C-alpha positions in Angstrom: -30.1 -115.7 -104.9 -29.5 -118.3 -107.6 -26.4 -118.2 -109.7 -27.2 -118.7 -113.4 -24.7 -119.3 -116.2 -25.4 -117.6 -119.5 -23.9 -119.3 -122.5 -24.4 -119.6 -126.3 -26.9 -122.4 -126.7 -25.0 -124.3 -129.4 -27.3 -127.2 -130.3 -30.0 -126.1 -128.0 -32.6 -128.3 -126.4 -35.3 -126.5 -128.4 -38.3 -128.5 -127.1 -37.2 -127.6 -123.5 -37.0 -124.0 -124.5 -40.5 -124.1 -126.0 -41.8 -125.6 -122.7 -40.0 -122.8 -120.8 -41.6 -120.2 -123.1 -45.1 -121.7 -122.5 -44.6 -121.7 -118.8 -43.5 -118.0 -118.8 -46.4 -117.1 -121.1 -48.9 -118.8 -118.8 -48.1 -116.3 -116.0 -49.9 -113.6 -118.1 -53.2 -115.4 -117.7 -53.5 -114.3 -114.1 -53.5 -110.6 -115.2 -56.0 -111.1 -118.0 -53.5 -111.2 -120.9 -54.8 -114.5 -122.3 -53.6 -113.8 -125.8 -50.0 -114.0 -124.6 -50.7 -117.0 -122.4 -52.3 -118.9 -125.3 -49.8 -117.8 -127.9 -47.6 -120.3 -129.7 -44.0 -120.6 -128.6 -41.1 -119.8 -130.9 -41.1 -122.5 -133.6 -38.4 -125.2 -133.3 -36.9 -124.4 -136.7 -36.2 -120.8 -135.5 -34.6 -121.9 -132.3 -32.5 -124.5 -134.2 -31.5 -122.0 -136.8 -30.5 -119.4 -134.3 -28.6 -121.9 -132.2 -26.7 -123.0 -135.4 -25.8 -119.4 -136.1 -24.6 -118.8 -132.4 -27.4 -116.3 -132.0 -29.3 -118.1 -129.2 -28.2 -117.6 -125.6 -29.5 -119.7 -122.7 -29.5 -119.0 -119.0 -28.7 -122.2 -117.2 -29.7 -122.9 -113.6 -27.3 -124.6 -111.2 -29.2 -127.8 -111.8 -28.3 -127.7 -115.5 -31.8 -127.0 -116.6 -32.5 -124.0 -118.9 -34.1 -121.1 -117.0 -34.4 -118.6 -119.8 -33.2 -117.8 -123.3 -32.6 -114.9 -125.6 
């Protein structure tokens, strides 16, 4: 079991979150849901705006890399 830390993103690493979203979406390709796999990630401006409003939370892996976001 991995211990994750959930925190308010603050000034989030938005491009890293987009990459994470693409990686998660790609898993849907294996079950035939290509529309999700090929979908665009959340735009950078939305991630930045939500981070500035303290409305973006990030799950951080022990390595310090983002593992998920909400």
